[in-house]
N, C-alpha and C positions, 0 to 999 in steps of 0.2 A: 137081761141079756146085754152083754157088752159088745159094742161094735168097734172094731179096729179101723183106724184110719187106713185108707188104701195106700199100698206102697207105690213106688214110682213106676212099677211095671203095669199097674192097673190104671193109672191116670190116662185120660184121653188127651192126646196132643192136638193142637190146632192143625187142621188140614192145610197143607202147603200146596199151592197151585203149581206143581212142577210139570213142565212140559218136556218130554223127552226131545232130544236133538236128533237130527238126521245126519247121516254122513253123505258124502258127495254123490254116491250112487243112488242113494234113496231119494235125495233132494232132486237130482237130475231126472229120475224117473217121474216125480210128481210134475216137473215142468216139461217133461218130454223133450229134453235136450241131452246132449252127451255130457258125461261127468267132467270131461277136460274142458269143455266150454264152460260149465258152471264154475269150475276151479279158476279159470281165466277171469271170468266176470267178478268173482269174489276178490281175487288179487287187485283188480282194477277199482274195487269199491262200488261196482255197479249193482250188486245184489247184497241184501243184508246177511252177513256171515261173520263167523269168528274162527279163530284158530286155537286149537288145543294141540300144543307141540307142533308137529308138522302137518296135522290133519285139519281139514276145513270141516266146520260143523255149521248146521242150518236149523232154524226153528221153522216148522211148517207154517205157523201163524204169521211170522214176519215175512216169509215168502209170499203168502197169500195176500198180505196187505201191500207189499211191494208190487206184485203183479196187478192188483186192482188199481193202484195208483198210476202205474205205467200205462195201463189201457185206457183209463179215464183221461189222463193228462194229454194223450195223443188224439183224443176225440174220435176214436174208432167207432164205427157203427157196425151193426150186425149184418149189414148188406155187403 
């Protein structure tokens, strides 16, 4: 029995850890703030964001990390 080498369509590619990005409305909903407020914060460099053309985009993981650092750096308690 002859085995043929797999063609390129059958080869398994390494899995890429791609995180979908959020638009301003989606990211603002996560943070429970208005999208325009979030866009202003992004322009000022206060939140982790990047632009694609004229549109702001956000990674949920970067926003989560930023929020945790802001809360812990201000020494807020739960009371």
